[in-house]
py3Dmol code that shows the C-alpha trace and the ligand (Angstrom):
import py3Dmol

protein = """\
ATOM      1  CA  MET A   1    -104.192  -1.619 -27.395  1.00  0.00           C
ATOM      2  CA  SER A   2    -103.412   1.331 -25.286  1.00  0.00           C
ATOM      3  CA  CYS A   3    -102.247   0.965 -21.725  1.00  0.00           C
ATOM      4  CA  ASN A   4    -103.567   4.291 -20.397  1.00  0.00           C
ATOM      5  CA  ASP A   5    -106.268   6.862 -21.202  1.00  0.00           C
ATOM      6  CA  ASP A   6    -104.374   8.513 -24.257  1.00  0.00           C
ATOM      7  CA  ASP A   7    -104.805   7.017 -27.551  1.00  0.00           C
ATOM      8  CA  VAL A   8    -101.102   6.328 -28.183  1.00  0.00           C
ATOM      9  CA  ASP A   9    -100.447   2.671 -28.827  1.00  0.00           C
ATOM     10  CA  CYS A  10     -97.634   0.655 -26.932  1.00  0.00           C
ATOM     11  CA  ALA A  11     -96.562  -0.732 -30.162  1.00  0.00           C
ATOM     12  CA  GLU A  12     -96.319   2.484 -32.100  1.00  0.00           C
ATOM     13  CA  VAL A  13     -94.230   3.776 -29.042  1.00  0.00           C
ATOM     14  CA  LEU A  14     -91.894   0.699 -28.778  1.00  0.00           C
ATOM     15  CA  ALA A  15     -91.279   0.908 -32.625  1.00  0.00           C
ATOM     16  CA  ARG A  16     -90.097   4.460 -32.099  1.00  0.00           C
ATOM     17  CA  VAL A  17     -87.970   3.908 -29.143  1.00  0.00           C
ATOM     18  CA  TYR A  18     -84.857   3.655 -30.987  1.00  0.00           C
ATOM     19  CA  ALA A  19     -85.541   6.762 -33.138  1.00  0.00           C
ATOM     20  CA  PHE A  20     -86.662   8.609 -30.010  1.00  0.00           C
ATOM     21  CA  LEU A  21     -83.306   7.899 -28.117  1.00  0.00           C
ATOM     22  CA  ASP A  22     -81.347   8.743 -31.686  1.00  0.00           C
ATOM     23  CA  HIS A  23     -83.450  12.124 -31.851  1.00  0.00           C
ATOM     24  CA  GLU A  24     -84.226  10.724 -35.253  1.00  0.00           C
ATOM     25  CA  LEU A  25     -88.137  10.846 -35.072  1.00  0.00           C
ATOM     26  CA  ASP A  26     -89.675  11.742 -38.387  1.00  0.00           C
ATOM     27  CA  GLY A  27     -92.657  13.332 -36.773  1.00  0.00           C
ATOM     28  CA  ARG A  28     -95.133  11.661 -38.931  1.00  0.00           C
ATOM     29  CA  ALA A  29     -96.622   9.297 -36.353  1.00  0.00           C
ATOM     30  CA  LEU A  30     -95.668  10.464 -32.844  1.00  0.00           C
ATOM     31  CA  THR A  31     -94.041  13.613 -31.453  1.00  0.00           C
ATOM     32  CA  TYR A  32     -91.405  13.515 -28.633  1.00  0.00           C
ATOM     33  CA  ASP A  33     -94.015  14.843 -26.193  1.00  0.00           C
ATOM     34  CA  GLU A  34     -96.394  12.087 -27.016  1.00  0.00           C
ATOM     35  CA  ILE A  35     -93.797   9.526 -26.326  1.00  0.00           C
ATOM     36  CA  GLU A  36     -92.467  11.117 -23.298  1.00  0.00           C
ATOM     37  CA  ALA A  37     -96.229  11.178 -21.986  1.00  0.00           C
ATOM     38  CA  HIS A  38     -96.761   7.625 -22.773  1.00  0.00           C
ATOM     39  CA  LEU A  39     -93.712   6.511 -21.102  1.00  0.00           C
ATOM     40  CA  ASP A  40     -94.681   8.496 -18.159  1.00  0.00           C
ATOM     41  CA  GLY A  41     -97.907   6.380 -17.736  1.00  0.00           C
ATOM     42  CA  CYS A  42     -96.897   2.987 -19.253  1.00  0.00           C
ATOM     43  CA  GLY A  43     -94.659   0.835 -17.167  1.00  0.00           C
ATOM     44  CA  SER A  44     -93.871  -1.832 -19.744  1.00  0.00           C
ATOM     45  CA  CYS A  45     -93.012   0.816 -22.418  1.00  0.00           C
ATOM     46  CA  LEU A  46     -90.904   2.703 -19.850  1.00  0.00           C
ATOM     47  CA  SER A  47     -88.971  -0.382 -18.666  1.00  0.00           C
ATOM     48  CA  LYS A  48     -88.055  -1.165 -22.404  1.00  0.00           C
ATOM     49  CA  TYR A  49     -86.966   2.259 -22.904  1.00  0.00           C
ATOM     50  CA  ASP A  50     -84.987   2.221 -19.751  1.00  0.00           C
ATOM     51  CA  LEU A  51     -83.278  -1.102 -20.742  1.00  0.00           C
ATOM     52  CA  GLU A  52     -82.329   0.477 -24.122  1.00  0.00           C
ATOM     53  CA  ARG A  53     -81.095   3.771 -22.763  1.00  0.00           C
ATOM     54  CA  ALA A  54     -79.042   1.816 -19.940  1.00  0.00           C
ATOM     55  CA  VAL A  55     -77.252  -0.246 -22.929  1.00  0.00           C
ATOM     56  CA  ARG A  56     -76.476   3.105 -24.716  1.00  0.00           C
ATOM     57  CA  GLN A  57     -74.963   4.411 -21.528  1.00  0.00           C
ATOM     58  CA  VAL A  58     -72.618   1.450 -20.977  1.00  0.00           C
ATOM     59  CA  LEU A  59     -71.592   1.445 -24.532  1.00  0.00           C
ATOM     60  CA  ALA A  60     -70.980   5.232 -24.670  1.00  0.00           C
ATOM     61  CA  ARG A  61     -68.649   4.735 -21.679  1.00  0.00           C
ATOM     62  CA  SER A  62     -66.748   1.709 -22.777  1.00  0.00           C
ATOM     63  CA  CYS A  63     -66.656   2.671 -26.479  1.00  0.00           C
ATOM     64  CA  ALA A  64     -65.408   5.649 -27.910  1.00  0.00           C
ATOM     65  CA  CYS A  65     -66.471   5.016 -31.676  1.00  0.00           C
ATOM     66  CA  GLU A  66     -70.109   6.050 -32.637  1.00  0.00           C
ATOM     67  CA  HIS A  67     -71.427   2.646 -33.298  1.00  0.00           C
ATOM     68  CA  ALA A  68     -70.391  -0.380 -31.234  1.00  0.00           C
ATOM     69  CA  PRO A  69     -69.898  -3.450 -32.562  1.00  0.00           C
ATOM     70  CA  ASP A  70     -73.034  -5.770 -32.653  1.00  0.00           C
ATOM     71  CA  ALA A  71     -71.384  -8.438 -30.607  1.00  0.00           C
ATOM     72  CA  LEU A  72     -70.676  -6.163 -27.759  1.00  0.00           C
ATOM     73  CA  ARG A  73     -73.938  -4.468 -27.804  1.00  0.00           C
ATOM     74  CA  MET A  74     -75.720  -8.010 -27.635  1.00  0.00           C
ATOM     75  CA  LYS A  75     -73.348  -9.033 -24.891  1.00  0.00           C
ATOM     76  CA  VAL A  76     -74.204  -5.699 -22.794  1.00  0.00           C
ATOM     77  CA  LEU A  77     -77.902  -6.201 -23.647  1.00  0.00           C
ATOM     78  CA  ALA A  78     -77.917  -9.863 -22.399  1.00  0.00           C
ATOM     79  CA  GLN A  79     -76.150  -8.827 -19.193  1.00  0.00           C
ATOM     80  CA  ILE A  80     -78.631  -6.155 -18.260  1.00  0.00           C
ATOM     81  CA  ARG A  81     -81.615  -8.444 -19.118  1.00  0.00           C
ATOM     82  CA  GLU A  82     -80.010 -11.053 -16.611  1.00  0.00           C
ATOM     83  CA  VAL A  83     -79.700  -8.505 -14.005  1.00  0.00           C
ATOM     84  CA  ARG A  84     -83.335  -7.360 -14.486  1.00  0.00           C
ATOM     85  CA  ILE A  85     -84.767 -10.907 -14.454  1.00  0.00           C
ATOM     86  CA  GLN A  86     -82.833 -11.532 -11.129  1.00  0.00           C
ATOM     87  CA  VAL A  87     -83.929  -8.384  -9.510  1.00  0.00           C
ATOM     88  CA  THR A  88     -87.665  -9.204 -10.745  1.00  0.00           C
ATOM     89  CA  GLU A  89     -87.306 -12.771  -9.315  1.00  0.00           C
ATOM     90  CA  ASP A  90     -86.288 -11.530  -6.085  1.00  0.00           C
ATOM     91  CA  ILE A  91     -88.988  -9.148  -5.586  1.00  0.00           C
ATOM     92  CA  THR A  92     -91.606 -11.609  -6.718  1.00  0.00           C
ATOM     93  CA  ASP A  93     -90.165 -14.222  -4.385  1.00  0.00           C
ATOM     94  CA  SER A  94     -90.031 -12.167  -1.129  1.00  0.00           C
ATOM     95  CA  GLY A  95     -92.303  -9.250  -1.689  1.00  0.00           C
ATOM     96  CA  LEU A  96     -89.270  -7.220  -1.114  1.00  0.00           C
ATOM     97  CA  PRO A  97     -86.188  -6.673  -3.119  1.00  0.00           C
ATOM     98  CA  ARG A  98     -83.362  -8.726  -1.319  1.00  0.00           C
ATOM     99  CA  ILE A  99     -80.142  -6.605  -1.694  1.00  0.00           C
TER     100      ILE A  99
END
"""
ligand_1 = """\
1
ZN
Zn -97.222 1.543 -23.495
"""
view = py3Dmol.view(width=600, height=400)
view.addModel(protein, "pdb")
view.setStyle({"model": 0}, {"cartoon": {"style": "trace"}})
view.addModel(ligand_1, "xyz")
view.setStyle({"model": 1}, {"stick": {}})
view.zoomTo()
view.show()
């Protein structure tokens, strides 16, 4: 199933978000251009991509080593999810973000 008019599948994109961020796409299924084009037009894939990218930025700042410990990664990921849920709930409740 596709979110927009192109024939790129959301599941295909999400399965490759990590490889996309790591610049490790093997090129067999989707190219960088195809994924970028899909993220441009698909909110749900873009939010997943943004979340993963945000985690990596936090980890890059807080940890000099290339691979952060899984525990730290999960902790950061959970905190970002929490913030996002709060923001989403605020928008849903009032119709406007309460900041
Ligand atoms: Zn999508």
